[in-house]
Structures are given as C-alpha cells and as structure tokens.
Residue, then its C-alpha position, 0 to 999 in steps of 0.5 A: m310734485n304733481k300739476n295740481t301742487i304746482k299750479p297753486l304754488l306758482l299762483a301763490i308766488v305771483s300773488a305774493y309778489a304782486a302784493q309786495a310790489m304794491a307795497v313797494h310802490a306805496e312806499d315810493v321805493k325804487l330799485e337802484k339799477v337795472e342789471v344789463i346782460g349781453t346777449t351775444p359775445l360782442p359788447g353791445v347794448g344788452l338786455p335788462l336781466e328780466k328779459v333774458p330766458a336763462n338763469v344767467q350768473q354774472v360777477k364783477q371785478k370787485d368780487l374777483t379782487k376781493q377773493k384773490n383767485l388765480t384763475l376764472g376756473d378757481y373763482m367759478n369752482q368756489n362761487m358759482v352754481g353748477v360748477n366743479v373742477n377736476e384738477t387733472q393736471n394738478n396745476p392751478y392754472q390748468p383746471d378742467v372746468n365743469y359746468h352742468g356736466f360739460t367741460a372747458s379744459p386746457l388738455l388736448g383730446t378732452p371733449q370741449g362743451l363750453s365756449v369761452y369769449v374774451d371782448g367778443v373773441r372765441v378763445n377756444e384754441a383752433f387745435g382741439d378747441v381747448v381753453n388755456w385758462d393761464l392766458i386769461p389775466m384775472n386783474a384785466i377782467n372788468q366782469m364775467t358772465l356765465i350763460p347756461g344751455s345750448n345758446p346758438l348765438f354763441g357759436l361752436n362748442t356752446l353745448g352746455g353754456a358759455i363764458s363771456v368776459q369783458t376786460k377793463s378799460g381806462r374808462t371803466n377803471q380809472g386810477g392804479a393799484v399795485e399788489a404783492y403777496t407771498g406765502s405757502w409753497g414758495r409763491h410770489v405774486i405781484n400784480a399791478e394795473y393803471g387806468a386813465l381818462s382824458e380830461d375831455g372823456s374821449k381818450d382812455f388807457f389801461i394797463s395791467g401786468n401779472s407775475f406769478e411764481e411758486d415752487g408748487w406743493r408737490s415735488f417737481s411742480a414749480s411754475r411761473v406765469k407772466q401776463l400783460f394786457t393793455k387797451a387804449g380807447w377813443q370815444n365821442e357821442k356816436t363812435s367808440l374804438n378800443l384796441s387791446l393787446s394781451l401777451a403771455d409767457n408761461k411755464m407750468r408743471g403739473n404732475g397729474m394723477q397718482a396711483a393710490s398705493l404710491i399715495d399710501g406708500l410714498g406720501y400724499k405729495s408724491n408723483f407718479t413720473v415727472p416732469d409734465q411741463t407746458k409752455n404757453k406763449m401768446a400774442f393777442l391783438n383785438l380791435n373793437l368798434s361801436h358806432y350809433f347811426t341814431d339812438d336806436i341803431q348801433l353797429s358793433g364789431n371786432v377784428y382780432y389776431r391771436h398767435v399762441r405757441t405751446a410746447t410740452f415736455n413729459g416724462d412717462l412710462n413707455d407703454d410698449f415696454d415688453t413685460a415678457t422680458v421681465d416676467a414675474d413669478a407666481s409672487g409677483n417678483i421681477d427677476a433683477g437680472e432680466l430687468a438689468a438686461a433690458n436696461a442695458n439693451c435700452l441704453a445700447g439702443t437695441d429695440s428701444d421701444e421694448n426694452c426702455s421703461g421710460a419715454i419722454n414725450r415732446t409736442k410743439l404747437t403753433q396756432k395762428s388765428y384771425g377773424f371778425t364779427s359785426q352786428l347791427t342792433f335795432s332797438q326801435d319799437m315794432f307796432g307800438l311794442k318794445n323791440q330789440f333786433i340783432s343781426g350779425l356776420g362772423y368769420n374765424r380762420g385758424k391754422t395750426d402746426f402740430s409735431q411730436n416725438t418720443e425719446f426712449g429712456l430709463l426711469n430713474g429713482y425719482r421717476g423722472i426720465d433719463g433719455t437715450g437719445e433714441l427716438n420713435e420711428l418716423d412713421e410713429q411721429v406726427k407732423l400735421s398742419g391744419t386749417n379751420r375755417t367757420w363762417s357764421i350768420f346770426a339773428t336774435d329778436t326780443l319782442s315785449l308783447n306788454p309790460y309782462w310778457h317778452v319773447t326772444a327768438s334767435a338762430r345761427y348758422n355755422t358752416t365749418k371746414i377743416d383741412n388737414n395736411d400730413k407733413i410725413l405722409p401726404s397721401g395714401s393709407g394712414s395719412l392724416s390728410g383730409t378735408h371735412s365740412y360741417n354745416r348747421l342752422n341752430p335755433s332757439l326760442g324763449i319767453n319771460f313773464t315779469p308780473t312785477k319788477l321783483l319776479t321773473a319766470y322764464a322758459s326756453y328751448s335752444e340747439s347748438s353744435r360743435a364740429p369735431t376737432t383736428v385732434e378727434l378726426g386724427c384719431a377716430d379708427e379703432n384699427n389705428p389707436c393712438k395715445l393722444p396727443n402723442a400720435m394720430a392716424g388717418d381715420p374715418p370722419l366723425k359726425q358733429v355733435v348737436s345739443k338740445t336744451y330745455e330750460g325753465g325757472l324763476r327768480g326774484m328779489l325778496t327785498q332790495e338786498m335779498g334775491w333768489s333763483l330756481g332753475a331747471y334744465h334738460t340737455m340732450n347731446t346727439d352723436d356725442i364724442q368719446f374717447i374709447t379705449s382700444a381693444t388692441a392696446l388695453n391699459n396703455g392709454s391708447g384708444f380712439f374717438s368715436n361717435i357714441g350716440k346720446t348723452r343727457r345732462q339734466g338738473i336744477d340750480a338754486s341759489l339765495f343771496g343777500k345782505v343784512d347790515a354788516f352781514s352778506w351771504n350767497l348759498g347755492y345748490s346744484y343737482v347734476q345728473a349726467t348719464y349715457q343714453s345710448s349703449f356701447a362697449i369699451a375695451n377694459e380689463v381693469n374694471t372688476s365687471a369686465e367681460i370676455d369677448p368669446v371671439s377675440g378674447n379681449s376684455f370689455i365693459q358694456v355701457k348701458k342707458g343710464d349710466y353715469l359719466a365719470g368725474i361729474p358729482k351729482h350734488q354741489f353745495k356752496l356757501g359764501l359768507g362775508y362780514d364787515v367787522t368794521s367799515q374798514w375791516n372785512v372777513g369772508s369765507n367760501i365753503v364748498a361741498f361735492s358729492s361722490q363721482y364715478s372714476r374714469g374707466n368705470e363708465n358702466n358704474k359696475d366696478t366693485s374695486s375700492g377705486a370705483k368712485v371718488r369719495g365726496y369732499n368739502v373744503v373751507n377757505l377764509f379770506t380777509n382785507y383791512r383797508f387804510e384811508n390812505g389807499w393801502n390794503i392788507f390782506a390774507r387768504v387761507n385755502n383748505v383750512f381744515d387740511r382736508e385730503y380729498y380727490s377731485l378726480g379718479m381713474l382705474g388703471q395699472n401701476p408698475i411702480d413699487p409703492t415702497t421703494g418707488a422703483f420700476t418693477g415691470n409688473s403692472v397691477n391694477d391700482p386706482f389713480y387719483s387727482p389730489g387736492a391741495p393741502r392747507a396753505g396761506w398767503i399774506g400781502a398788501r395793495y396800494d390803490f392810487g389816482a382819483k377818478k375823473s368826473a368827465v363826460s362818458y358816452d356809454k349807451d348802456 
C-alpha cells in the first residue's frame, strides 16, 4: 500500500467518523464513561485513553473472575493481542510470557524484556529480573494494564512493554465470595475474598486467600500454591493511605521439555528426568499514599519491603559423564559391563564427575528488596490549555544471597536421581552475595493543544550500581566479586489526534534500557562457560541493553457497543544479550552471556470487539517479526547446517542479519465468544491459534532436521456460569476441548535415553526436545457471593 492510497483512506476514515459524531450529537447520545489509563506505575490520576499514545490493553476483575484462569500469563495468552506463552517448565504457574517478542519469565538466565508492577512496585526480582507469576494472586487483582513499547516511565526492563497490576481494596470490592472447584489431574482449588467499607466511607479492608493443589498431568508433577493478600485503607477528602501485605508459600514441580523419541516411545505424558522442583516463599509489604494539596495538585508515593526465598531441587543428567568409559560400537550398542563398572565407581565415590550418570542440582536464593517512589501531579491549565505534568523520584535496593551445589548420583528406572552424597568440588560451587541499587528521576507532560491534538513528552534517568561479593573466592582470578555501574537518560515523545470522541490516531517514539543482571554478569566469559543457574565465573562486564520503539495506530468505537484498534510497532535493541553455547562444552547446556549486537521486533496488532444483544465477542490478530540484526557465531554440533572451524575443529552455526529468533510465532489469532443464554446463564469460549516457530538451537534458521521448527497449533477452551438469585453460582471449564497434542517450544539437543526402555545408555544421539501442551481437562465448581455494598461517600478523584 503506497502513500497515495494511505492518505485518501485516512481522510475517508476521519470523514466517516466526523459524520457519525454529528449523528450521535443530533440524537443526543453520550458515551457512558471515560476509560482512564495510569501513565506511571504508581496509582494516580491517569489520563483518558484518547490522550494515551499507545495501543494499551486493559482487563477488569470481572473478566478475570469469569474465565477462571490460574495466572495472569494464562489469561494473557488466551485473550490479549500480541502475547504468546512458552511452557518451558510445564507448570501452569511458571510460564514464559512473551509480548511482541519480549519475555517475562521465572527462569534464571532468561533475558527479561518486560517490566511487571504490582501497586507501583516493580516485582521483577533483584536476582536475574525474573518474574514469579505464582506470587501474584489472581483474586486480588482489580485491574491489569498492558502497556506496549519502550515506555521510559516504567523503568528498567521495559524494552518491549510493561504490565501494571492494581489490587483490590474494600473500597473497590465490598462484600465477600467463596469458591471451590475440582476436576482433572486431582486439582482442588479454594478461593475466598472479603472487602468492607466503614459507614462513613473513611476506612476499608480487604482480604483474599487461595489454596491450589493438583497431581499434574505428567508424572511427578504435583504442585501446591498458597497465597494470602490483605489491604487496609483510610481516606478523607484529601488524603488516602493503603497498607497491603501479600504472603505466599508455594511448591511447584515442572518437568520441562521432553525428547521427541521419548514422547513417541514412552508417551506424550512422559518425562525426561525428575524431579524439577521450585519452592517460593514471599512476604511483601507495601504502603501507598495519596494527598491532594489542591484539586489540581496531587502527591502520591509508596514505600515497600519484599522478601522472597527460592529453593530448587533438580534431577538432571550429569553433563560431565565421560562417554569414553562406555564407548558404543558401530551399531550404537553400549557395553553393559563398562556401564556397570562406571556405576560401581560412581557409588564408590571414584571420579564421580566422570562415572556418575546423574546429578542433583540444588540452589538456594534469598532476595530482600526495599525502596520508595514519589511523584507530584499537576493538572492545572497551561496558557489556557489543558495540561497534566508529573515528576517523580524513585529508589530501589535489592540484596541477594545465592548458593548452589551438585550431588552426583545414578539415573534410576523412572529417570529420577539416586544421590550418592558426593558433592562437586568447592571451586565449582557458588556462594554469591549481590547488591543492586537504582536511583531514578522521571517526568512526563501531556499538553492538549486544542480539543483534537494532544502531545506527551516523557523522560526517565536511571543510575544502577551492582556489587557482587564471592563468598568462596573473594578476589583474584575466577572470583565473582566486582562492581558494575550503568547510567542512562531515556526519552519518549507521543502525539494523539482525536477528531471525534469515537476515533483516535496516535504516534510515538520511546527509549528504555535494562542493566545486565547478576546472573548475566557472572557468566559472560567464553573461556569460563557455565550452566546457569548452576555455575558462574568471574567475567568481563556486559553493556546495558537499549531499546528504541516507534509506534503508531488508530482506535475507535463504531457504536457504543463495538470498538476496534489497529497498531504497528518497530523496536530495535542495541547491545542485546544472548546466552551463547560454549565451544569448549558443546551440548551440555554450558555457555556464556554476550552482547550480540542488534535485534529487532516489529509487527502489527489488530482487534475488533463488541456486543449485540446477548452475544459478545473479541477478535485479535498479531503479526510479530522478531529477527537478529547483527551477525555472530554460536558453537553448535546438533544443527544439521553446522560448520567446522578449520583452526579449532569446533562445530558452529553462523547467525546472520534477518534470521528469526526462536520461540516466537509470527502469526497469532485469538477469538473470544460469549453468549447470555438467559439473564442468569452465560457460556463462553476462547479459541487461540499460533503459527510455527523456530526451535532453540536453530537460530540461523537453516537446520533441516524434523525438529528445526515447532509446528503451529490451535486450542479451543469452553467455560460456563449459571447465577442463582441467592448469590450462588455454579461454573465449569474445559480446556483443550479437542484434546490437541501440541508443543509451545522446541529445542535441538542430544538424548542418551533409550526410547523403548527409558534406560540410560550413555550414547547420546541427536534428538529434538519439545514442551508439550496440556491435554483436555475439565473442572466444575461453585461460588457464593455475599454482603451488600454500602452506599457511602467516596473521595476518589478519578
């Protein structure tokens, strides 16, 4: 489509909306409400959506309640445009959430490109910037906003977007509810909540609790999640205070990816090695303050303390097992006597690192973080023009203590690990203490030049210092100790055109950055590779990643009940960080982090939503093109296109400009349907479809094996709810109605497990690995809502 076509088309759209607006005015019909979007992480005044220069998506609590999703990642994957999930851990509470090709993941070492906030506090953890989705209780969420692009106001990690969560209170959610459901995989869930507002409207209280237990659909995948959230508030005409406490005690098992030959030989629900267990315990205290000096000047801020303890217990194959002791013959057969001798040496503690087939990797991580953010909002007119100016200051400090060790053992009949008590050498263990400190100042101004044109300019300056202290080797060669500093001013500029209240056009440019994490800084030397999070070495510093985003689009309402949006974006990352497989330790998962140059994400998002009588729908399509824009080499001998370096003799693949990133499908299609059978009975469906994606290990897109790409897939989910007049509801949900077998992620690898017997052979063969999607499952439950809402004075300025 050329410029000569675009210009008349845009003029036609504007003219059509102008004519429609005149008709609406003539009929004296008004839009019922103005949607307000928070422009900073802190709860505040916000801006009307028509003045926000971005394709923002927002979801309210009623939608989250209706669909019964376990996590935000699950809801976003099924409903929100531009989002896909890689089920790397194969646990519903541990998804890798991708938005526009950027990731928020609970896995250490995953480059994080999305920031996540809860009531103004950034919950990307201090160590690795990971996001623990199991620590965000769904029934405590009042609303969630997904902000695209490199918005500098949302601080570090906002390379491709930000997720801002606002929790419930007794003011927004009065009354109580108790619900319970059960069904497939031995899942038992109990949720409860209650909110109350005092008679004079000055005090409120809210509490919610969740209990989740299930056996899991794969063997050895039982999990439990316990969450508690409380909030107490006080408010008068000018001031409000809210103090919240969130607690969690979770034990999750996710068995990860499985080799293709084992899926075929041992079944779709089989595991590679077990267990893969993560325990998370959290205490999170947050105090929010808002005070109006005048009707046009507001001070808001928060002070928080967050304490998270994480312990992992993983049964794995021993990467250092010496296959030379059990050499296979030309037919690939292993000498049983040699394997038995290796097992005997392992049990005797003789050269355990070479003779033991298995390893139990244990990690312990304690993270203590605290900080504050304060901002002033000025809403006075400027030169007779509508204007909103916000300036703020923030400080965040995180203290981490991380340790890991490996116990050698033997792989047993169900591919668990029987430990021998023999640990890896002290110099291969890790005991690291780290401190991250970030100061930030920011400002944003939105000026309405007239009723139709609105300009927004923003900037944020971040200064970050990371101090690492190696508790095993405090100094010298190989020590993890070191100090790293990163500073940057990130700007943004946006413009909105609102010819009518039913149509908005917008365009923006923004920049953001992220500092390398302690994990990445501890594993950045190609001569000292590590298998994260199991080992780190003293390494050279990495550069911070900088992203620059251009965005533009249109959105509007065709009628009061029908809306649409169309947006395009282009984000370029400079000095992007990638985990590079090491040439000195091929195919054992070892490698190092490196700045690889530029990567690019660009694409379009389109949506159409509406309601006609008893029928409602939302339709979304997204095209995501995520590519490398710099060339670099990765050691790799499982990719069929691998070349041999004539000097070193190592195998490698050459990634070139234009090659696609792994794990990101180009095309996404989502359809949500709802139908009110009666005033009390509703049925709904989510239909999602994703195109194929490249597997990890095929970053050059040239592998020709069966595992080079993960095939596309589609999934249909159904849910229904029947509401009685006495406050009772019964509901049911069926996931994957047609029982599709699909994979959300693939990886090229090697497999030493016999696909017929499941026994360890010691003879590794090339074999793609996949993350299988959950099969068909159903649950049924009941909910009881009680407690009448009070009609009390509210002092909310929104």
